[in-house]
N, C-alpha and C positions, 0 to 999 in steps of 0.2 A: 403315692396314694394308689390304692387298688379299689376297683369296683367290678361287680359281676356284670357280664355282658352277654347278650344273645349273639351267637356266631353261626353263620352259614359256612359249613366246612365240607370238603370233599374227602371221602374215605376211599382212596384208590386201592384196587385189588393188589395185594402184594406189598403195599407201602407200610412202613412201621408206624407212621404217625399221620393224623388227619392234616389236610391243608386248608387253612382258613382262607375264605374268599372275601367275605365282608362281615361286619358286625354292627350292632346298634349300641350306641353309648348315650347316656343321659347327660346332657349339658344344659345347665340353667333351666332345668325342669322340662326340657324338650328332648325326645329321643331322636338322635341323628344317625343316619346310616353312613358308615365309613367303609370304603372299598380298600382292601389290602392290595396295594400296588406291587410291593416287593417284599419277599421274605429273605432277609440277609443271613440269618443263622438260626438253626434249630438245635436245641440241646436238651437231652434227657437228664432229669435231675431226680434224685431219690434221697429221702431222709425221713427217719421215723416211720417207716412203713408207707409213706406217701410218695407216689410217683407222679411227677408232673413233667410236661414238655414246655420249654420256654422258646418262644418265637420272637426274635428281634425283627421287627417289621418297619416298613415305611409306606407313607401315602403321600401323593402329590395333591395339594389342595390350594387353589388360587395361586398357582405358580410357586408355592413353597413346599419343601419336602419336610414332612413331619415324621419323626421316629418315635416308636413306642414298642412296648413289649406285651405280647399276649401270652397268658399262662393257661395251659390245659391240664386239669387234674384228671389223670388217666382213669383211675378206678371210680371216680365220682362223676365222670362225664360232665365236668363243669369248667367254664371259661371265666377268666378274669383279665382285666386290662390293668396294666401297671404303668403309671405315668410318673414323671419326675416330681 
């Protein structure tokens, strides 16, 4: 499942891709802020004229490690959260 999310990201000088810091996700009608604890992999993807960056990320919450994927659509400046 994918949903649009608001992401706070850092655009470092000289870096090819933005680095997500935290994002807000809608869960059960309530917006929750999630801190990006670890970025495991960054991969640039391109198909059909659309360039996106896939971030495999993890967050530690209540002693559990939660993995998820953030997608950044480069030319649209839009973020999506992809969950299993």
